[in-house]
Steps between C-alpha positions, in 0.01 A plus 500: 500500500717242323808647660344474850400137424861428396632656822254289699626183323859606581413614854791324686766674283307827509492482878877438522579779252277742691655411833849531352435854384338604828782336700760684290326830577477417871867399510612814316313715754586311820838355409640191666293571813208346314695187395340273760151625429547464122641151546192396700261660251688341209456158655126569543480615132670179386265285713204691359628439140535131584143484636361693200679265260368196684153652487527509117490118503122552547472730201245360244758524220799372692481154340538646155729788603430859612618747235547876513646792306420388146672681215512489124809282503383285794116460474508232772647755741853599606416367846347158563498264793418129509444270792868396468636858529246592772635213712864614441417866576319418823803315630742763370330791676454309827868398513613852419297622800655237728852574375440870573357436845793290618755755377429761765744381767786456252444846346507669838803311629690564178394867488329445160155608605411735214163570343614404154543135600133397541408706191757311288347174624152628401610615157691175445190301589297721269742410221465130583120531481514689169729253330278213611189682379655594163320398185743668266879499475516873559301477822721209600810714453357789699424261790838333490685835500285634786607201711861510377564869563363468856716186551822667382457777761404253773808284434723807559286651777776462763702798373784462750573141389732426206343154460149653474621757244670220303185290513287783368747579219530139389126454508446818298760420231388138448131605532547756227650226278200276572258780419682554170457129414131520587446808288692360204298178519180704519597699193568180303168353608323829399674487164402143418145502651388857435400567862605497863171381647514148647200388292660619173828317584315181591305504167810558287657204320837385621799630309878526534474869602229428758710220648800733535281758665365238738846398598603860583178549703566182691852616576373831632229340718744232621726776638213639706435151643877442558496183295828365360697601297363847579550454876842657536375810678312310772776395749679835496176699538369275776830528689541878457140622539361565849331190651142633492546597136616146422197362686284704265696407185486127581122490554256747335693581180610134479157349477389787277792438254449124483118542463565760228727270305242221530216727402681639191596152388153355554294789360714698256705213356259216595427403136874483436575270796730271307721801411576586864457176702859386452635854574316505830607145579869584452467816711323288769768234506787755504336696784453190715852376451682836525297594809563167672872470434569879531361509857728215619803734483350790694546605861279808490135423595376765257698345211377150589142627491574677172615178335209321660264749335663428159456126552139538617412713197631209290261261678203742433600515135438125467132590534536771235672258262221247562247738338186671616292180527745309713709761676311825569360403840832339606688827431266694729511241779874458490585872490247586773637242740858599412461880551313454826779281640768732359335803670525314829863403441601858424300604805724272702810658344366843578423401859843362584746771595812497721627812663258709287650360178308279259632146459570352154737208543391140541717471810296784658213252529705262718310388811191698416275237652653561846446877494179528301336157474173641358684680220715192425195273476320748278796528266533122496141463368558776239830352385343155465213653303728692256714183461188295420558254782181308587267548672558876499268702276767576243520130418144515365588792281797322355283194448252707301761627252658155467159349422443774240835418338421127489154561351668713226746210424793704625655220710855626442418838654340338803814289548714813486268646764542193720880516467495872590282429804748249628796733449317788666478300820870558539454871577154486663608238751817696560286781639312248721826348621629840604183585690459171684840332522767768526602679825369856543678776309415765763203681657241631256300819537132505593265402215267758353150380593347580160761292320455219755126490426555482122749216541250320724207548259694403190643187669153396616370541140779268387429250781399159360199468735329793326389286204175698483699809405685311226173355365343842490803635313487209249128559438541878458796458265310244293206743473734788410662298222161393359541142625 
């Protein structure tokens, strides 16, 4: 009975695991003829997981945390979700479903429609959910590796492309290094605290060995979030991987990785905040500056968005550095607004094709407003939101993390963020200039209607008039963070 109760508490992940196994069997029997059906069913499974996770907000024990799978070494459970992680998981699963839905046209056009693709998305999302729900370093590692192994294959999914193969190889090699750092840090923490359960680590006194272990764990988690100086894989992987894969990488795993880093810092190492605050602050500042200045030199849209993601992770880490009291809600708000806008931006990149070939150069956007005015206006709103230009919704997210930094007396970090925001306008406005001020670069193909709808919906969500949406998001994030 206890096992059934534990499964019930972990029902979103159990549902994804069950669907993944059934989908694998269906694909093995039907082959690639079932790819379209499996992709649709996978999107439904991810939406169902998102709904089930959101429903857990109403669980009587959600405020104190829902625990499952207790063991002798982890009496509080190997699996545990809080309001904070429930919020992150709900958004993660929903975005994974949207990224999967809008990939159909690209997969068919590029002759990449294979049944393994949606299953890898499902298993990757399962890993993201597991690592967010982890209450023990071993469970955390299993979740991270489940996501990572799926991601390595997805990055190299276009087997006839040398760039895609290179992206997958680079991601795998650097990811293996990051996993080694995480495991080494975990072993140090185990040696100096006597356990791997979050509660045991939080209760242990600070020591030199624990601090070293903390640093290695932060390095491993920063790689997953693509925060500097562990960002080196991001531009190459974003450029080489297929566009729908990058749309997935930059949204669902992104918010999961940042929320995981925040959760581990707040919960596992919360009592040792002074030991890691400066580390996170330096990573945040480096990410903002490297992302902002690195994107200025790029002509590839994918590489620009890759550096943009590095910079935006840096902004979110201001909220992490500010601590759980000041910054938890701001991290959720900022990352939610960022990943929604990013999904729409990658949707626009997916939608724009010329002569059957995907575009990737900034000059390919020239004169977009004359050919596709709706798409150009939607991308304008999304770009303004990611850039944090008022009154777009992204501005309010950036304001939240800046306020958290000021409340935590981290004025210098907020000033670095302000400088990075100004520098980033150089490449964001370059995209706008190309779309609205340059002559047309040639006739574009017809836009896939599903992608057009996603660009429309995401741009409307970022539209400044929808202040009700922003207010609801702020209130939900405050509730999720215990504020």
